[in-house]
PQR file of N, CA, C, O and H, with PARSE charges and radii, in Angstrom:
ATOM      1  N   MET A   1      32.503  34.830 -10.627 -0.4000 1.5000
ATOM      2  CA  MET A   1      31.417  35.457  -9.902 -0.0000 2.0000
ATOM      3  C   MET A   1      30.960  34.542  -8.767  0.5500 1.7000
ATOM      4  O   MET A   1      30.582  35.013  -7.694 -0.5500 1.4000
ATOM      5  N   ARG A   2      30.996  33.253  -9.009 -0.4000 1.5000
ATOM      6  CA  ARG A   2      30.591  32.310  -7.955 -0.0000 2.0000
ATOM      7  C   ARG A   2      31.519  32.431  -6.748  0.5500 1.7000
ATOM      8  O   ARG A   2      31.063  32.395  -5.605 -0.5500 1.4000
ATOM      9  H   ARG A   2      31.302  32.870  -9.880  0.4000 1.0000
ATOM     10  N   HIS A   3      32.816  32.575  -7.003 -0.4000 1.5000
ATOM     11  CA  HIS A   3      33.786  32.731  -5.916 -0.0000 2.0000
ATOM     12  C   HIS A   3      33.501  34.005  -5.134  0.5500 1.7000
ATOM     13  O   HIS A   3      33.499  34.002  -3.903 -0.5500 1.4000
ATOM     14  H   HIS A   3      33.186  32.604  -7.931  0.4000 1.0000
ATOM     15  N   TRP A   4      33.261  35.084  -5.852 -0.4000 1.5000
ATOM     16  CA  TRP A   4      32.935  36.363  -5.220 -0.0000 2.0000
ATOM     17  C   TRP A   4      31.688  36.217  -4.352  0.5500 1.7000
ATOM     18  O   TRP A   4      31.661  36.705  -3.222 -0.5500 1.4000
ATOM     19  H   TRP A   4      33.262  35.087  -6.852  0.4000 1.0000
ATOM     20  N   ASN A   5      30.657  35.551  -4.870 -0.4000 1.5000
ATOM     21  CA  ASN A   5      29.419  35.361  -4.119 -0.0000 2.0000
ATOM     22  C   ASN A   5      29.629  34.515  -2.867  0.5500 1.7000
ATOM     23  O   ASN A   5      29.018  34.777  -1.831 -0.5500 1.4000
ATOM     24  H   ASN A   5      30.679  35.155  -5.788  0.4000 1.0000
ATOM     25  N   SER A   6      30.484  33.506  -2.959 -0.4000 1.5000
ATOM     26  CA  SER A   6      30.727  32.684  -1.770 -0.0000 2.0000
ATOM     27  C   SER A   6      31.460  33.475  -0.691  0.5500 1.7000
ATOM     28  O   SER A   6      31.181  33.313   0.497 -0.5500 1.4000
ATOM     29  H   SER A   6      30.980  33.293  -3.801  0.4000 1.0000
ATOM     30  N   ILE A   7      32.394  34.329  -1.100 -0.4000 1.5000
ATOM     31  CA  ILE A   7      33.089  35.184  -0.131 -0.0000 2.0000
ATOM     32  C   ILE A   7      32.116  36.187   0.480  0.5500 1.7000
ATOM     33  O   ILE A   7      32.087  36.364   1.698 -0.5500 1.4000
ATOM     34  H   ILE A   7      32.621  34.461  -2.065  0.4000 1.0000
ATOM     35  N   ALA A   8      31.322  36.842  -0.358 -0.4000 1.5000
ATOM     36  CA  ALA A   8      30.344  37.817   0.132 -0.0000 2.0000
ATOM     37  C   ALA A   8      29.345  37.160   1.078  0.5500 1.7000
ATOM     38  O   ALA A   8      28.975  37.747   2.095 -0.5500 1.4000
ATOM     39  H   ALA A   8      31.345  36.698  -1.348  0.4000 1.0000
ATOM     40  N   GLY A   9      28.910  35.950   0.750 -0.4000 1.5000
ATOM     41  CA  GLY A   9      27.979  35.230   1.617 -0.0000 2.0000
ATOM     42  C   GLY A   9      28.588  34.917   2.969  0.5500 1.7000
ATOM     43  O   GLY A   9      27.944  35.098   4.002 -0.5500 1.4000
ATOM     44  H   GLY A   9      29.211  35.474  -0.076  0.4000 1.0000
ATOM     45  N   ALA A  10      29.830  34.445   2.966 -0.4000 1.5000
ATOM     46  CA  ALA A  10      30.511  34.133   4.226 -0.0000 2.0000
ATOM     47  C   ALA A  10      30.659  35.381   5.090  0.5500 1.7000
ATOM     48  O   ALA A  10      30.395  35.345   6.292 -0.5500 1.4000
ATOM     49  H   ALA A  10      30.353  34.298   2.126  0.4000 1.0000
ATOM     50  N   LEU A  11      31.079  36.478   4.478 -0.4000 1.5000
ATOM     51  CA  LEU A  11      31.273  37.710   5.243 -0.0000 2.0000
ATOM     52  C   LEU A  11      29.955  38.285   5.745  0.5500 1.7000
ATOM     53  O   LEU A  11      29.901  38.828   6.848 -0.5500 1.4000
ATOM     54  H   LEU A  11      31.293  36.507   3.501  0.4000 1.0000
ATOM     55  N   SER A  12      28.895  38.173   4.954 -0.4000 1.5000
ATOM     56  CA  SER A  12      27.603  38.717   5.388 -0.0000 2.0000
ATOM     57  C   SER A  12      27.011  37.895   6.535  0.5500 1.7000
ATOM     58  O   SER A  12      26.234  38.418   7.334 -0.5500 1.4000
ATOM     59  H   SER A  12      28.939  37.731   4.058  0.4000 1.0000
ATOM     60  N   ARG A  13      27.374  36.612   6.621 -0.4000 1.5000
ATOM     61  CA  ARG A  13      26.920  35.773   7.735 -0.0000 2.0000
ATOM     62  C   ARG A  13      27.787  35.971   8.973  0.5500 1.7000
ATOM     63  O   ARG A  13      27.478  35.445  10.042 -0.5500 1.4000
ATOM     64  H   ARG A  13      28.006  36.187   5.972  0.4000 1.0000
ATOM     65  N   GLY A  14      28.858  36.721   8.831 -0.4000 1.5000
ATOM     66  CA  GLY A  14      29.778  36.922   9.951 -0.0000 2.0000
ATOM     67  C   GLY A  14      30.824  35.824  10.054  0.5500 1.7000
ATOM     68  O   GLY A  14      31.565  35.750  11.034 -0.5500 1.4000
ATOM     69  H   GLY A  14      29.109  37.148   7.962  0.4000 1.0000
ATOM     70  N   ASP A  15      30.882  34.959   9.025 -0.4000 1.5000
ATOM     71  CA  ASP A  15      31.892  33.902   9.005 -0.0000 2.0000
ATOM     72  C   ASP A  15      33.231  34.489   8.575  0.5500 1.7000
ATOM     73  O   ASP A  15      33.284  35.531   7.922 -0.5500 1.4000
ATOM     74  H   ASP A  15      30.280  35.019   8.229  0.4000 1.0000
ATOM     75  N   ALA A  16      34.293  33.820   8.943 -0.4000 1.5000
ATOM     76  CA  ALA A  16      35.621  34.235   8.512 -0.0000 2.0000
ATOM     77  C   ALA A  16      35.875  33.717   7.108  0.5500 1.7000
ATOM     78  O   ALA A  16      35.430  32.624   6.758 -0.5500 1.4000
ATOM     79  H   ALA A  16      34.250  32.973   9.473  0.4000 1.0000
ATOM     80  N   TYR A  17      36.571  34.477   6.320 -0.4000 1.5000
ATOM     81  CA  TYR A  17      37.003  34.025   5.002 -0.0000 2.0000
ATOM     82  C   TYR A  17      38.502  33.814   5.057  0.5500 1.7000
ATOM     83  O   TYR A  17      39.254  34.735   5.375 -0.5500 1.4000
ATOM     84  H   TYR A  17      36.932  35.365   6.604  0.4000 1.0000
ATOM     85  N   LEU A  18      38.929  32.623   4.754 -0.4000 1.5000
ATOM     86  CA  LEU A  18      40.351  32.306   4.738 -0.0000 2.0000
ATOM     87  C   LEU A  18      40.809  32.182   3.298  0.5500 1.7000
ATOM     88  O   LEU A  18      40.327  31.318   2.565 -0.5500 1.4000
ATOM     89  H   LEU A  18      38.318  31.875   4.496  0.4000 1.0000
ATOM     90  N   PRO A  19      41.730  33.029   2.887 -0.5600 1.5000
ATOM     91  CA  PRO A  19      42.196  32.985   1.492  0.2800 2.0000
ATOM     92  C   PRO A  19      43.027  31.735   1.221  0.5500 1.7000
ATOM     93  O   PRO A  19      43.568  31.121   2.141 -0.5500 1.4000
ATOM     94  N   LEU A  20      43.118  31.375  -0.030 -0.4000 1.5000
ATOM     95  CA  LEU A  20      43.962  30.274  -0.459 -0.0000 2.0000
ATOM     96  C   LEU A  20      45.398  30.784  -0.529  0.5500 1.7000
ATOM     97  O   LEU A  20      45.702  31.701  -1.293 -0.5500 1.4000
ATOM     98  H   LEU A  20      42.678  31.874  -0.778  0.4000 1.0000
ATOM     99  N   LEU A  21      46.267  30.192   0.263 -0.4000 1.5000
ATOM    100  CA  LEU A  21      47.676  30.586   0.285 -0.0000 2.0000
ATOM    101  C   LEU A  21      48.514  29.403  -0.189  0.5500 1.7000
ATOM    102  O   LEU A  21      48.485  28.330   0.415 -0.5500 1.4000
ATOM    103  H   LEU A  21      46.020  29.447   0.883  0.4000 1.0000
ATOM    104  N   LEU A  22      49.251  29.605  -1.264 -0.4000 1.5000
ATOM    105  CA  LEU A  22      50.087  28.546  -1.811 -0.0000 2.0000
ATOM    106  C   LEU A  22      51.462  28.545  -1.161  0.5500 1.7000
ATOM    107  O   LEU A  22      51.975  29.589  -0.758 -0.5500 1.4000
ATOM    108  H   LEU A  22      49.274  30.476  -1.754  0.4000 1.0000
ATOM    109  N   LYS A  23      52.045  27.370  -1.067 -0.4000 1.5000
ATOM    110  CA  LYS A  23      53.382  27.246  -0.484 -0.0000 2.0000
ATOM    111  C   LYS A  23      54.437  27.620  -1.512  0.5500 1.7000
ATOM    112  O   LYS A  23      54.293  27.346  -2.704 -0.5500 1.4000
ATOM    113  H   LYS A  23      51.629  26.522  -1.395  0.4000 1.0000
ATOM    114  N   ASP A  24      55.509  28.256  -1.022 -0.4000 1.5000
ATOM    115  CA  ASP A  24      56.614  28.601  -1.907 -0.0000 2.0000
ATOM    116  C   ASP A  24      57.559  27.403  -2.040  0.5500 1.7000
ATOM    117  O   ASP A  24      57.268  26.315  -1.544 -0.5500 1.4000
ATOM    118  H   ASP A  24      55.626  28.479  -0.054  0.4000 1.0000
ATOM    119  N   GLU A  25      58.689  27.619  -2.713 -0.4000 1.5000
ATOM    120  CA  GLU A  25      59.631  26.522  -2.952 -0.0000 2.0000
ATOM    121  C   GLU A  25      60.228  25.951  -1.671  0.5500 1.7000
ATOM    122  O   GLU A  25      60.758  24.840  -1.681 -0.5500 1.4000
ATOM    123  H   GLU A  25      58.925  28.503  -3.115  0.4000 1.0000
ATOM    124  N   LYS A  26      60.150  26.691  -0.570 -0.4000 1.5000
ATOM    125  CA  LYS A  26      60.638  26.213   0.723 -0.0000 2.0000
ATOM    126  C   LYS A  26      59.525  25.623   1.579  0.5500 1.7000
ATOM    127  O   LYS A  26      59.762  25.222   2.719 -0.5500 1.4000
ATOM    128  H   LYS A  26      59.719  27.593  -0.561  0.4000 1.0000
ATOM    129  N   GLY A  27      58.305  25.570   1.032 -0.4000 1.5000
ATOM    130  CA  GLY A  27      57.177  25.002   1.767 -0.0000 2.0000
ATOM    131  C   GLY A  27      56.493  25.973   2.711  0.5500 1.7000
ATOM    132  O   GLY A  27      55.717  25.556   3.571 -0.5500 1.4000
ATOM    133  H   GLY A  27      58.113  25.896   0.106  0.4000 1.0000
ATOM    134  N   LEU A  28      56.772  27.268   2.564 -0.4000 1.5000
ATOM    135  CA  LEU A  28      56.181  28.274   3.441 -0.0000 2.0000
ATOM    136  C   LEU A  28      54.987  28.938   2.762  0.5500 1.7000
ATOM    137  O   LEU A  28      55.021  29.225   1.566 -0.5500 1.4000
ATOM    138  H   LEU A  28      57.403  27.607   1.866  0.4000 1.0000
ATOM    139  N   GLU A  29      53.945  29.175   3.529 -0.4000 1.5000
ATOM    140  CA  GLU A  29      52.774  29.886   3.024 -0.0000 2.0000
ATOM    141  C   GLU A  29      52.894  31.343   3.447  0.5500 1.7000
ATOM    142  O   GLU A  29      52.601  31.678   4.595 -0.5500 1.4000
ATOM    143  H   GLU A  29      53.917  28.942   4.501  0.4000 1.0000
ATOM    144  N   ARG A  30      53.311  32.194   2.556 -0.4000 1.5000
ATOM    145  CA  ARG A  30      53.560  33.592   2.896 -0.0000 2.0000
ATOM    146  C   ARG A  30      52.365  34.498   2.623  0.5500 1.7000
ATOM    147  O   ARG A  30      52.179  35.486   3.334 -0.5500 1.4000
ATOM    148  H   ARG A  30      53.549  31.922   1.623  0.4000 1.0000
ATOM    149  N   GLY A  31      51.572  34.201   1.641 -0.4000 1.5000
ATOM    150  CA  GLY A  31      50.410  35.021   1.338 -0.0000 2.0000
ATOM    151  C   GLY A  31      50.700  36.247   0.499  0.5500 1.7000
ATOM    152  O   GLY A  31      49.796  37.040   0.234 -0.5500 1.4000
ATOM    153  H   GLY A  31      51.724  33.398   1.063  0.4000 1.0000
ATOM    154  N   ASN A  32      51.951  36.422   0.074 -0.4000 1.5000
ATOM    155  CA  ASN A  32      52.303  37.613  -0.687 -0.0000 2.0000
ATOM    156  C   ASN A  32      51.574  37.695  -2.029  0.5500 1.7000
ATOM    157  O   ASN A  32      51.091  38.758  -2.418 -0.5500 1.4000
ATOM    158  H   ASN A  32      52.685  35.778   0.290  0.4000 1.0000
ATOM    159  N   GLU A  33      51.501  36.578  -2.721 -0.4000 1.5000
ATOM    160  CA  GLU A  33      50.821  36.587  -4.012 -0.0000 2.0000
ATOM    161  C   GLU A  33      49.332  36.868  -3.836  0.5500 1.7000
ATOM    162  O   GLU A  33      48.729  37.586  -4.633 -0.5500 1.4000
ATOM    163  H   GLU A  33      51.893  35.715  -2.405  0.4000 1.0000
ATOM    164  N   TRP A  34      48.743  36.293  -2.779 -0.4000 1.5000
ATOM    165  CA  TRP A  34      47.331  36.564  -2.496 -0.0000 2.0000
ATOM    166  C   TRP A  34      47.136  38.051  -2.239  0.5500 1.7000
ATOM    167  O   TRP A  34      46.210  38.661  -2.774 -0.5500 1.4000
ATOM    168  H   TRP A  34      49.234  35.710  -2.131  0.4000 1.0000
ATOM    169  N   ALA A  35      48.003  38.633  -1.424 -0.4000 1.5000
ATOM    170  CA  ALA A  35      47.892  40.061  -1.104 -0.0000 2.0000
ATOM    171  C   ALA A  35      48.071  40.911  -2.357  0.5500 1.7000
ATOM    172  O   ALA A  35      47.394  41.926  -2.518 -0.5500 1.4000
ATOM    173  H   ALA A  35      48.755  38.137  -0.989  0.4000 1.0000
ATOM    174  N   ARG A  36      48.963  40.511  -3.231 -0.4000 1.5000
ATOM    175  CA  ARG A  36      49.157  41.252  -4.478 -0.0000 2.0000
ATOM    176  C   ARG A  36      47.869  41.243  -5.303  0.5500 1.7000
ATOM    177  O   ARG A  36      47.460  42.277  -5.831 -0.5500 1.4000
ATOM    178  H   ARG A  36      49.513  39.686  -3.100  0.4000 1.0000
ATOM    179  N   GLY A  37      47.239  40.091  -5.411 -0.4000 1.5000
ATOM    180  CA  GLY A  37      45.967  39.997  -6.128 -0.0000 2.0000
ATOM    181  C   GLY A  37      44.865  40.790  -5.451  0.5500 1.7000
ATOM    182  O   GLY A  37      44.047  41.419  -6.121 -0.5500 1.4000
ATOM    183  H   GLY A  37      47.571  39.251  -4.982  0.4000 1.0000
ATOM    184  N   PHE A  38      44.842  40.763  -4.134 -0.4000 1.5000
ATOM    185  CA  PHE A  38      43.835  41.507  -3.381 -0.0000 2.0000
ATOM    186  C   PHE A  38      43.972  43.007  -3.645  0.5500 1.7000
ATOM    187  O   PHE A  38      42.988  43.688  -3.934 -0.5500 1.4000
ATOM    188  H   PHE A  38      45.508  40.252  -3.590  0.4000 1.0000
ATOM    189  N   VAL A  39      45.188  43.507  -3.543 -0.4000 1.5000
ATOM    190  CA  VAL A  39      45.414  44.936  -3.760 -0.0000 2.0000
ATOM    191  C   VAL A  39      45.105  45.313  -5.204  0.5500 1.7000
ATOM    192  O   VAL A  39      44.539  46.376  -5.457 -0.5500 1.4000
ATOM    193  H   VAL A  39      45.987  42.954  -3.308  0.4000 1.0000
ATOM    194  N   ARG A  40      45.465  44.467  -6.138 -0.4000 1.5000
ATOM    195  CA  ARG A  40      45.121  44.740  -7.538 -0.0000 2.0000
ATOM    196  C   ARG A  40      43.603  44.790  -7.707  0.5500 1.7000
ATOM    197  O   ARG A  40      43.087  45.618  -8.458 -0.5500 1.4000
ATOM    198  H   ARG A  40      45.924  43.603  -5.933  0.4000 1.0000
ATOM    199  N   GLY A  41      42.894  43.911  -7.013 -0.4000 1.5000
ATOM    200  CA  GLY A  41      41.440  43.920  -7.075 -0.0000 2.0000
ATOM    201  C   GLY A  41      40.834  45.180  -6.494  0.5500 1.7000
ATOM    202  O   GLY A  41      39.836  45.686  -7.007 -0.5500 1.4000
ATOM    203  H   GLY A  41      43.313  43.239  -6.403  0.4000 1.0000
ATOM    204  N   THR A  42      41.433  45.694  -5.418 -0.4000 1.5000
ATOM    205  CA  THR A  42      40.898  46.927  -4.833 -0.0000 2.0000
ATOM    206  C   THR A  42      41.040  48.102  -5.787  0.5500 1.7000
ATOM    207  O   THR A  42      40.265  49.056  -5.722 -0.5500 1.4000
ATOM    208  H   THR A  42      42.243  45.282  -5.001  0.4000 1.0000
ATOM    209  N   SER A  43      42.024  48.036  -6.670 -0.4000 1.5000
ATOM    210  CA  SER A  43      42.203  49.146  -7.610 -0.0000 2.0000
ATOM    211  C   SER A  43      41.071  49.209  -8.635  0.5500 1.7000
ATOM    212  O   SER A  43      40.873  50.240  -9.278 -0.5500 1.4000
ATOM    213  H   SER A  43      42.654  47.260  -6.723  0.4000 1.0000
ATOM    214  N   LEU A  44      40.336  48.118  -8.787 -0.4000 1.5000
ATOM    215  CA  LEU A  44      39.199  48.123  -9.707 -0.0000 2.0000
ATOM    216  C   LEU A  44      38.051  48.981  -9.193  0.5500 1.7000
ATOM    217  O   LEU A  44      37.259  49.504  -9.978 -0.5500 1.4000
ATOM    218  H   LEU A  44      40.497  47.280  -8.264  0.4000 1.0000
ATOM    219  N   ARG A  45      37.962  49.124  -7.883 -0.4000 1.5000
ATOM    220  CA  ARG A  45      36.919  49.951  -7.248 -0.0000 2.0000
ATOM    221  C   ARG A  45      37.579  50.842  -6.198  0.5500 1.7000
ATOM    222  O   ARG A  45      37.200  50.831  -5.027 -0.5500 1.4000
ATOM    223  H   ARG A  45      38.605  48.699  -7.245  0.4000 1.0000
ATOM    224  N   TYR A  46      38.556  51.600  -6.634 -0.4000 1.5000
ATOM    225  CA  TYR A  46      39.394  52.378  -5.723 -0.0000 2.0000
ATOM    226  C   TYR A  46      38.588  53.284  -4.802  0.5500 1.7000
ATOM    227  O   TYR A  46      38.884  53.358  -3.610 -0.5500 1.4000
ATOM    228  H   TYR A  46      38.863  51.609  -7.585  0.4000 1.0000
ATOM    229  N   ASP A  47      37.579  53.974  -5.321 -0.4000 1.5000
ATOM    230  CA  ASP A  47      36.823  54.919  -4.495 -0.0000 2.0000
ATOM    231  C   ASP A  47      36.190  54.248  -3.286  0.5500 1.7000
ATOM    232  O   ASP A  47      36.201  54.813  -2.192 -0.5500 1.4000
ATOM    233  H   ASP A  47      37.338  53.913  -6.290  0.4000 1.0000
ATOM    234  N   GLY A  48      35.642  53.059  -3.462 -0.4000 1.5000
ATOM    235  CA  GLY A  48      35.037  52.337  -2.350 -0.0000 2.0000
ATOM    236  C   GLY A  48      36.057  51.895  -1.321  0.5500 1.7000
ATOM    237  O   GLY A  48      35.811  51.997  -0.120 -0.5500 1.4000
ATOM    238  H   GLY A  48      35.633  52.600  -4.350  0.4000 1.0000
ATOM    239  N   TRP A  49      37.201  51.404  -1.779 -0.4000 1.5000
ATOM    240  CA  TRP A  49      38.242  50.956  -0.859 -0.0000 2.0000
ATOM    241  C   TRP A  49      38.943  52.130  -0.187  0.5500 1.7000
ATOM    242  O   TRP A  49      39.388  52.011   0.954 -0.5500 1.4000
ATOM    243  H   TRP A  49      37.401  51.321  -2.755  0.4000 1.0000
ATOM    244  N   ALA A  50      39.047  53.260  -0.878 -0.4000 1.5000
ATOM    245  CA  ALA A  50      39.685  54.441  -0.286 -0.0000 2.0000
ATOM    246  C   ALA A  50      38.927  54.894   0.951  0.5500 1.7000
ATOM    247  O   ALA A  50      39.528  55.373   1.913 -0.5500 1.4000
ATOM    248  H   ALA A  50      38.686  53.357  -1.806  0.4000 1.0000
ATOM    249  N   GLU A  51      37.619  54.745   0.927 -0.4000 1.5000
ATOM    250  CA  GLU A  51      36.813  55.125   2.094 -0.0000 2.0000
ATOM    251  C   GLU A  51      37.202  54.288   3.309  0.5500 1.7000
ATOM    252  O   GLU A  51      37.319  54.821   4.412 -0.5500 1.4000
ATOM    253  H   GLU A  51      37.131  54.356   0.146  0.4000 1.0000
ATOM    254  N   LEU A  52      37.402  52.987   3.119 -0.4000 1.5000
ATOM    255  CA  LEU A  52      37.826  52.132   4.226 -0.0000 2.0000
ATOM    256  C   LEU A  52      39.234  52.487   4.677  0.5500 1.7000
ATOM    257  O   LEU A  52      39.493  52.569   5.878 -0.5500 1.4000
ATOM    258  H   LEU A  52      37.307  52.554   2.222  0.4000 1.0000
ATOM    259  N   LEU A  53      40.141  52.698   3.744 -0.4000 1.5000
ATOM    260  CA  LEU A  53      41.519  53.032   4.103 -0.0000 2.0000
ATOM    261  C   LEU A  53      41.616  54.325   4.893  0.5500 1.7000
ATOM    262  O   LEU A  53      42.488  54.467   5.749 -0.5500 1.4000
ATOM    263  H   LEU A  53      39.931  52.632   2.769  0.4000 1.0000
ATOM    264  N   ASP A  54      40.731  55.265   4.614 -0.4000 1.5000
ATOM    265  CA  ASP A  54      40.735  56.552   5.317 -0.0000 2.0000
ATOM    266  C   ASP A  54      39.980  56.511   6.637  0.5500 1.7000
ATOM    267  O   ASP A  54      40.017  57.482   7.393 -0.5500 1.4000
ATOM    268  H   ASP A  54      40.022  55.149   3.918  0.4000 1.0000
ATOM    269  N   ASP A  55      39.298  55.417   6.931 -0.4000 1.5000
ATOM    270  CA  ASP A  55      38.498  55.290   8.150 -0.0000 2.0000
ATOM    271  C   ASP A  55      39.414  54.971   9.331  0.5500 1.7000
ATOM    272  O   ASP A  55      40.029  53.905   9.371 -0.5500 1.4000
ATOM    273  H   ASP A  55      39.267  54.628   6.317  0.4000 1.0000
ATOM    274  N   HIS A  56      39.506  55.886  10.283 -0.4000 1.5000
ATOM    275  CA  HIS A  56      40.416  55.711  11.424 -0.0000 2.0000
ATOM    276  C   HIS A  56      39.985  54.576  12.349  0.5500 1.7000
ATOM    277  O   HIS A  56      40.823  53.997  13.040 -0.5500 1.4000
ATOM    278  H   HIS A  56      39.007  56.752  10.250  0.4000 1.0000
ATOM    279  N   ASP A  57      38.701  54.249  12.374 -0.4000 1.5000
ATOM    280  CA  ASP A  57      38.219  53.184  13.249 -0.0000 2.0000
ATOM    281  C   ASP A  57      38.313  51.804  12.622  0.5500 1.7000
ATOM    282  O   ASP A  57      38.499  50.818  13.336 -0.5500 1.4000
ATOM    283  H   ASP A  57      38.020  54.719  11.812  0.4000 1.0000
ATOM    284  N   HIS A  58      38.188  51.710  11.301 -0.4000 1.5000
ATOM    285  CA  HIS A  58      38.123  50.400  10.660 -0.0000 2.0000
ATOM    286  C   HIS A  58      39.209  50.158   9.611  0.5500 1.7000
ATOM    287  O   HIS A  58      39.374  49.025   9.160 -0.5500 1.4000
ATOM    288  H   HIS A  58      38.037  52.511  10.721  0.4000 1.0000
ATOM    289  N   GLY A  59      39.934  51.167   9.221 -0.4000 1.5000
ATOM    290  CA  GLY A  59      40.949  51.021   8.178 -0.0000 2.0000
ATOM    291  C   GLY A  59      42.111  50.139   8.569  0.5500 1.7000
ATOM    292  O   GLY A  59      42.823  49.634   7.700 -0.5500 1.4000
ATOM    293  H   GLY A  59      39.800  52.088   9.587  0.4000 1.0000
ATOM    294  N   GLY A  60      42.319  49.943   9.854 -0.4000 1.5000
ATOM    295  CA  GLY A  60      43.431  49.116  10.321 -0.0000 2.0000
ATOM    296  C   GLY A  60      43.349  47.672   9.876  0.5500 1.7000
ATOM    297  O   GLY A  60      44.359  46.969   9.854 -0.5500 1.4000
ATOM    298  H   GLY A  60      41.741  50.352  10.559  0.4000 1.0000
ATOM    299  N   CYS A  61      42.144  47.217   9.516 -0.4000 1.5000
ATOM    300  CA  CYS A  61      42.009  45.823   9.070 -0.0000 2.0000
ATOM    301  C   CYS A  61      42.756  45.582   7.762  0.5500 1.7000
ATOM    302  O   CYS A  61      43.010  44.435   7.396 -0.5500 1.4000
ATOM    303  H   CYS A  61      41.323  47.788   9.534  0.4000 1.0000
ATOM    304  N   MET A  62      43.107  46.649   7.062 -0.4000 1.5000
ATOM    305  CA  MET A  62      43.821  46.508   5.796 -0.0000 2.0000
ATOM    306  C   MET A  62      45.339  46.375   5.979  0.5500 1.7000
ATOM    307  O   MET A  62      46.040  45.990   5.043 -0.5500 1.4000
ATOM    308  H   MET A  62      42.901  47.581   7.360  0.4000 1.0000
ATOM    309  N   ILE A  63      45.836  46.681   7.145 -0.4000 1.5000
ATOM    310  CA  ILE A  63      47.281  46.691   7.381 -0.0000 2.0000
ATOM    311  C   ILE A  63      47.940  45.347   7.064  0.5500 1.7000
ATOM    312  O   ILE A  63      48.959  45.340   6.374 -0.5500 1.4000
ATOM    313  H   ILE A  63      45.267  46.994   7.905  0.4000 1.0000
ATOM    314  N   PRO A  64      47.411  44.203   7.533 -0.5600 1.5000
ATOM    315  CA  PRO A  64      48.090  42.939   7.207  0.2800 2.0000
ATOM    316  C   PRO A  64      48.197  42.686   5.706  0.5500 1.7000
ATOM    317  O   PRO A  64      49.234  42.223   5.232 -0.5500 1.4000
ATOM    318  N   MET A  65      47.135  42.984   4.949 -0.4000 1.5000
ATOM    319  CA  MET A  65      47.187  42.766   3.511 -0.0000 2.0000
ATOM    320  C   MET A  65      48.185  43.701   2.851  0.5500 1.7000
ATOM    321  O   MET A  65      48.922  43.298   1.951 -0.5500 1.4000
ATOM    322  H   MET A  65      46.292  43.360   5.333  0.4000 1.0000
ATOM    323  N   LEU A  66      48.207  44.948   3.299 -0.4000 1.5000
ATOM    324  CA  LEU A  66      49.133  45.907   2.715 -0.0000 2.0000
ATOM    325  C   LEU A  66      50.585  45.553   3.040  0.5500 1.7000
ATOM    326  O   LEU A  66      51.479  45.778   2.224 -0.5500 1.4000
ATOM    327  H   LEU A  66      47.609  45.275   4.030  0.4000 1.0000
ATOM    328  N   MET A  67      50.814  45.002   4.228 -0.4000 1.5000
ATOM    329  CA  MET A  67      52.173  44.576   4.585 -0.0000 2.0000
ATOM    330  C   MET A  67      52.621  43.403   3.713  0.5500 1.7000
ATOM    331  O   MET A  67      53.755  43.379   3.234 -0.5500 1.4000
ATOM    332  H   MET A  67      50.087  44.820   4.891  0.4000 1.0000
ATOM    333  N   LEU A  68      51.729  42.433   3.511 -0.4000 1.5000
ATOM    334  CA  LEU A  68      52.075  41.307   2.636 -0.0000 2.0000
ATOM    335  C   LEU A  68      52.310  41.778   1.211  0.5500 1.7000
ATOM    336  O   LEU A  68      53.222  41.304   0.534 -0.5500 1.4000
ATOM    337  H   LEU A  68      50.808  42.452   3.900  0.4000 1.0000
ATOM    338  N   TYR A  69      51.481  42.716   0.757 -0.4000 1.5000
ATOM    339  CA  TYR A  69      51.636  43.256  -0.588 -0.0000 2.0000
ATOM    340  C   TYR A  69      52.975  43.974  -0.727  0.5500 1.7000
ATOM    341  O   TYR A  69      53.685  43.791  -1.716 -0.5500 1.4000
ATOM    342  H   TYR A  69      50.740  43.101   1.307  0.4000 1.0000
ATOM    343  N   THR A  70      53.310  44.779   0.253 -0.4000 1.5000
ATOM    344  CA  THR A  70      54.559  45.551   0.190 -0.0000 2.0000
ATOM    345  C   THR A  70      55.765  44.622   0.145  0.5500 1.7000
ATOM    346  O   THR A  70      56.696  44.848  -0.629 -0.5500 1.4000
ATOM    347  H   THR A  70      52.733  44.928   1.056  0.4000 1.0000
ATOM    348  N   THR A  71      55.753  43.584   0.965 -0.4000 1.5000
ATOM    349  CA  THR A  71      56.894  42.677   0.959 -0.0000 2.0000
ATOM    350  C   THR A  71      56.954  41.863  -0.325  0.5500 1.7000
ATOM    351  O   THR A  71      58.025  41.384  -0.698 -0.5500 1.4000
ATOM    352  H   THR A  71      54.998  43.401   1.593  0.4000 1.0000
ATOM    353  N   SER A  72      55.819  41.694  -1.010 -0.4000 1.5000
ATOM    354  CA  SER A  72      55.850  40.941  -2.269 -0.0000 2.0000
ATOM    355  C   SER A  72      56.403  41.766  -3.412  0.5500 1.7000
ATOM    356  O   SER A  72      56.804  41.211  -4.436 -0.5500 1.4000
ATOM    357  H   SER A  72      54.949  42.083  -0.707  0.4000 1.0000
ATOM    358  N   THR A  73      56.434  43.078  -3.259 -0.4000 1.5000
ATOM    359  CA  THR A  73      56.911  43.943  -4.335 -0.0000 2.0000
ATOM    360  C   THR A  73      58.310  44.484  -4.074  0.5500 1.7000
ATOM    361  O   THR A  73      58.862  45.191  -4.918 -0.5500 1.4000
ATOM    362  H   THR A  73      56.109  43.528  -2.427  0.4000 1.0000
ATOM    363  N   MET A  74      58.892  44.167  -2.923 -0.4000 1.5000
ATOM    364  CA  MET A  74      60.220  44.671  -2.576 -0.0000 2.0000
ATOM    365  C   MET A  74      61.294  43.906  -3.335  0.5500 1.7000
ATOM    366  O   MET A  74      61.200  42.690  -3.506 -0.5500 1.4000
ATOM    367  H   MET A  74      58.443  43.593  -2.238  0.4000 1.0000
ATOM    368  N   LYS A  75      62.286  44.603  -3.775 -0.4000 1.5000
ATOM    369  CA  LYS A  75      63.454  43.986  -4.418 -0.0000 2.0000
ATOM    370  C   LYS A  75      64.557  43.909  -3.371  0.5500 1.7000
ATOM    371  O   LYS A  75      65.002  44.931  -2.849 -0.5500 1.4000
ATOM    372  H   LYS A  75      62.363  45.591  -3.636  0.4000 1.0000
ATOM    373  N   ILE A  76      64.991  42.700  -3.070 -0.4000 1.5000
ATOM    374  CA  ILE A  76      66.021  42.519  -2.035 -0.0000 2.0000
ATOM    375  C   ILE A  76      67.316  42.063  -2.688  0.5500 1.7000
ATOM    376  O   ILE A  76      68.314  41.851  -1.999 -0.5500 1.4000
ATOM    377  H   ILE A  76      64.630  41.870  -3.493  0.4000 1.0000
TER
END
């Protein structure tokens, strides 16, 4: 809850929130695991997030997270 409050506080002040991105075995920070967790978290309150996703003016902010999530679930 403390982590959630710190993120909410940063966003309410207009500050940027930078997620923790871990490096993979090649030393690259891809963010796929973070995006997977983010999308899983949105499913806990789907109705609220669906409103943002359907918003033509503001829903585009979700595209980077959804792209990272999609690439983390792809089987290559």
